[in-house]
N, C-alpha and C positions, 0 to 999 in steps of 0.2 A: 408475391412478396412485395413487389415495387407498388402495386396497387396500394398496399397498407401505409405508403408512406405519403399519400395524397391526403389533402384536408377532407375533413369530416369523416374519416376512417378510425379503426383502432390500429395502434401501433402494435406490430407483430414482435414477438420474443423470439421467434423461430426463423429459419432460413440462414443462408450462408453469405456472407460479405467477407472479402479479404481483411485482414488484419492491418489497420493503419494506426501506429501510435501516435499520439497528440503531440504537438510541439508546445513547449512551456508559453512561447509568446503568443499563442492563440487562446490560452484558456479563459481569457475573461470572455471572449465571444462565444467559446464553448459554453460557459456557464450562463450567457445569456439566452441562448438556443434552448438549453435545458429547462431554464425557468419557463420559456414561451411554451415548452411541451406540457409541463405540469399545470401551467396555468390556462391554457388553451382548451378548445371543446374537443379535441379528439380522444377517443377512448385509449385507455392505457392496460397493458396486460399484467399479469403476476399478481393481481390483487391492488394493484395501484390505484384503480378507479375508486376505491373505498374512500369516501369523503374523509374519514377519521385518519386517512393515511396520506391520502394526494395532498390534501390542503397543507398540512406541516411540512411536507417534503418540497413544495411549491415555495414555501416562505424560507426555508432554511438554504435550499439552493439559491435563491435569488440573492443572499447575502452571505453565501458560503466562503471561507477563506480558500485559497487555491494553493494546491501543492504539486509540484511537479518531481517525480522521483528518478534520478539519473540511473543509467544502465547499469553501473556496478551495484548499486542499491537495490535496483529492481530484481537483479539475478540473486543477490542475498536473500531477499524476502521471499522470493518464490521458492529457493531451496529449502530455507529454514522453515518454511510453513508446512511441509510435509512431515516434519517430526515435532512441531510445536505442541506442548503438553497443553493440556485443559487449562484455561485460563477465565476467570470472572472478571471482565473488564469494569472499571470504574470511570468516572468523569476524569480522573487523574491520569488515565493511559491514553486519553485522547488528545491530539494537539489543538483541540478546539471543539465546542460542543456542537457545532455544524462545520462540514467542509465537503470540498471536492477536491479529490487527488486522482492525479493520472500518472501511470507507469510507462516507462521509456519503452518497454516491450509487452507483449501479451503474457498475462498470468492466469492462475486459476486451474481448477481440475481439467477444463477443455482447452487450456491455454487460449482463451479468446477475450478475456477481460483486459480492457485498456484503461478502465477509470472505475472509481466508485464514490458515491456521495454518502454522507451519513446525517442523521437527523436525531438529536436528543430529545426525548419528551418524557412525559409522565408515564406513558405505558412502556417505555423502553428505549432501545436504541434502534432505529431503523436505518437499514443499509440497503442501497441499490447498486449494483454491480452493472457496467456498460460495456457494450461491445460496439465496434466500428461499424457504420452504414455507410453505404454510397459509393465505395471504392469500385471503378470499373465502369460506372456509367458514362454516357457519353458526356461531354464537356457541358453541353446546354443543361440535360438533365441534372447532372451534378450540381451546377451553380444554383439551379432552383431549389434543389433539396437541401444544400447549405443554408439558404435564405430561409427556407418554411421549417426544416426540422434541425438542421445543424450537422453534427458529426457523430452523434451518439444514440444508441438505442438501450432501452432497459433489458438485460440478460438475467439477472437474478434480483430477487427482492426477498429481504429477510428481516424480521423484528425479533430482536433480542430482547427477552424480558428481564427484567430487573434479576440479577442473580444466574441467569442463565450461562453456562460457559461456552466457550468457543474452543475448539480443539482442532487438530489436522483433517478431520474429515469433514469440518463445516464449510460451506461455500464461502464464509467471511475469513477463512484461515488466514490468506495473504494479507487481506487488509488489516487484520488484527496483528500479524506479524510486523508488519510495515510501522504500525503504532508502536509496538513494543520496542522496535529498533530506534525509533525515534526518541523514545522515552528515556531508553537507558544509555543515551548519548553514543551510540554506535555511529550516529550520522550527525552532521552539522548541517545548519539550514542558513541561507542566504538569499539576498533577492535574486530573482530571475528575470529575464528580459520580457518586455510586451512590447507588441508590434506598434510603430509609431501611428499608424492609421487607428488602430483600436483605441490607442491613448487619446489621440484626436478626437475619435467621436465620443468618447466619454466626456471630454472637456467641453465639447460643444453642446452638450446636453446638461450640463451643470453637474455631473457625477463625479464623486471623488476618483483621483487616479487609480487604476487598478493595480493591485499587487499580486505578484506570484512568489511563493517561496520555493526554492529550489533546494532539494534534499540529496545530500551526496554521503558517502562514507568517510568518516574521519581517516586521517593519516595513519600508517601503520605504527608509528610511535606512540600514537595515543591507544589505539585499540589492543596495545599488549597488556594494558592494564585493565580490560573489560571485567566488570563484576567484581573488581578489587583484587584481582590477582595480579601478583608482580609477575615480569617476564622471567625471572630466575627461580621463581618458586615452582615446587613440584605439584603436578595435578592429583587429585584424589587417587588414592591406592598406590602412590610412587613414594612413600615412606616419610612425607611431610616436608615442610620447607627447610627443616634444620638438618636434612640428610645431604651429606658431601655427596657430590656427583663428579666423575671424571669424563662426563660427556654430556652433549646436549641431545635432546629428545623433541620428536615431534608430538603435538597435542592436537587431535582432530576438532573440529566444531562440534559443540555441543550445548545443549540446554541445561542449566542448573536453576534450582530453586533458590531465589534470593529472599533472606528476612527482611522485612519492613514494618512501619506502621507502631501502633502503641505497643510497648514492650517486645517490638520486634517478633510479634506472633503470627503476623500475615506473611504469604509467600507469593512472589510472581516470578515467572519464568525469564531468565536473563540469558542470552546467547552470548556464548564464549567462542570467540573466533579462532581459526585455525592459527596455530603459532609454534614458534620454535622456542623450548626453554632449556634453562641450564646456565653455566658459566660461559661467557662470551668467549674465553680463549679455550674451549675444550672443543674437540672434534665432535662431529654429528654421529650419533650411534647409528651403526650399520643397519640396514633394513631392506628386505625384499620388495617392499611396497613402494609403488610408484607414487610421488606426491605431485599434484597439481597446485600450483601457486595461484590460488584465487581466493577471493574473499568468500565465496559461497562455499557453505558445507556440503559434504556428500549427500546424496539423497538415499534415503533408506527405503525399503518397501514399505507402500501404503497398507493400512490396515484393511482388510476385507470384511 
């Protein structure tokens, strides 16, 4: 595995490295190393050597917008992805036509993805998921690896053709779910930190100052109205908003289809976060279910 990291070889997609999530402050440098991997001479796995895919990915990674997903939002996306319904992604669902996104912790079916990039093109949406590389190497070897290859290696490569859906069984489920959460305003985005040394290096070479967008969950007061449902209204099947209640009750996290588009004829999945509903001055309805107060929804069994 280590030999595959040497110049003039083919980057391996297999093998085991300890997972090391990326820091937001280093993402501009991570992007530069990834761009060097795609524009360099070394072979790439997973079909990425195809000129029709490699060149567009190289161009998009070079200019990719950078996003770092904070721990709470990462946990929410990972949990919600296992039940996300089939969705046909459009350009409006993406935070940008091209981008590089890093999660605060490992995600995906094997819990080994720490980042993903996407490239929009005429042939569809090309997604590359990345794993950590290099952790555990001696300091000298690690430094050389960081300079030659960086922090990431390809783990998955998907080309979503126009109109092709993504669902919970897709390798792109967590990334698609993250996009949906950003798009439905479950999250808020603000400027993230960038290492001073990286910022200085950009300035010395005449490059624009790098920017990193930090994505986090909005406050509880905002999320109570997700999908247009008021905090005191009844969930589906509980008698409608006009029914009088003498208690408050828990509503678990769930996806629902939201109408949008011309004549509201289109549908997109919207995640409703777990919440307590009912009159604020009423007691909580007794239950034998233990509630975990977290933003992440429960994990249903995956389809087989």
